[in-house]
Steps between C-alpha positions, in 0.01 A plus 500: 500500500632151601858442610742358237661185623823480314610857499441777745231735363679776676813450294309445189316827522815683598679381196220558243340813615588844645146645481482534883859581569492196727854439656425334827318191622413462869669202649346498854160353560194721575489613861158575632651693793652768290225661310457858379237718682134443386382775258225737630275558207312782663820696465550645134870431536424132476371557146706547197196653320184661617272728298513778754892467545760635289695202370673351193156347384392853426764529230424519122727515198462807274154533343318286753291608803451361852124452525472346855295790629219421250554123471188268539697184598785404728817295429661306775848447379758256641860564407772250405809403694740796547664338808779331294844611654679365787306608818672767700306458819377206711180444287627244244195329337249780512555879444430770765267748335683768701813431292543843329742366237263227404199730496681730270583213264144377505363845431739590223461163317162318555282787612630739235503256206216273594252645751493835321352350176170443688444861600334587180187312606532393857580621844828323589546308828834327539608380850859462607531150638763281648593344179674174498878528399561384134670194654155358578472429129847343492538304811472122502331520837129488454443580858704825485317597189160437641568699821641802324223513237234444774621788703496716189141394410370561844604875454338517151186343660497748790543797260214371278273455797584854616437626148161332479387644843633846474563595121288290264150621581344247259691610193601247233851360528792411280773263643839554339833342591836388377733216581493439881203722506319261277555214727323705778234629262378151398466415870312826547258417220450140637432623846287816440353469154434151371139390563440808723313824439807698449558312184227703337702817579809374322550671170824310401804354662847569323700217639840555338851365527432161659332186353131475576302202382125470459462261782634764745187716443218259411209752504697781337572428126796643297407800310444421129472849357556866577163560643411205720461569872509289815797314357883487524798560271852359540827514303865438544733668248801362317707562194351329196605133451632479859374234742633529859659195668226523762219481252375165619458643848183694454518687179414193287143508645471881546220709365655761249327800374634714212494859653467651170201310348366378848444163351622150605587374148850486349444742223798733439418861575735748347648792690307746292195395701653580844391813660846556661754425769654705779859419554768726650469792502156476646386832347455359142249261351655300215230391265507187301807362679412142549340217303347206676410135453380229739695179483399211721466698821781751412472853356751545231613835376782620275770673691376863526730772373528831692792713624692278735339173400832359380594446877201247524681160472244275655224344301271511815302831489327432830588849622316653209186294514287804567691806372581347161119503461428802719248678263343179397407410856404859576268513204356155562418583863298797395309286248411223760389762752278661243355158409432424868303815549309447176358166610414597862 
């Protein structure tokens, strides 16, 4: 996302969206001398989710089953920014994965409401990483942003390399990500999959919550239906008829998949076709909650109605990109995995 020149993007987002509860922007420049400890991915504590570890990715709403023990594929999931508040320690630009409060926040939001949806068909691998503070997406300093995101990506890369060496055992892979996680996932695909043997092991990439254009992944096409494999999907969710002020800075050229029909066209898909959302409380699947329509790089939906939804004032549904379509993604993943094994 490029920097706005006439108005601080930080102030703009703070005024127009409360989706990430962002209330603080780092004013000091990135200091490479004050970095959190490097994660040790041979230690299970450095992973938010592992198949043989009890974690929030094992959770299921009522009526669903965690099938990781019998899953034929793996998902490598990269969570979004949860480091949004004013730093309380000396690590400003990147989070310490040993921060217990932040771990709890990550587990009870991203891992519970996003990573868990993959446990019906995949073994779930999700590393904690020294994520960049949300200010990295708001700062006008390109150098600070680059350094913070580079540090975060290096952790994701190290975790993926450890996963390949110690956990994968030649199994097919799904890459899944949201928001900041998608920034790192795109780099991971570029470095490890495109034009390399591992691309043949890629079932699908769910690259959600951040603009992704076709030029970013030249040998990996956008998925055009619900069964295509070796492709990627992407969407960013907003209230119907809303166009964000930062639309021109990435979204205008973004690939947008309808996560109900799994097509790229702009056909309206009614909520009656949706398999269901999981919104608080987590224990309940709410079928047919959301409609969806692609509109010039945006995913438009009618404001969903559920107990407590009256408190949602923002037209930016970024925080719900996955869980508003929880069952749609969960079901689609199973279909693509079945397709993968049919053609092998």
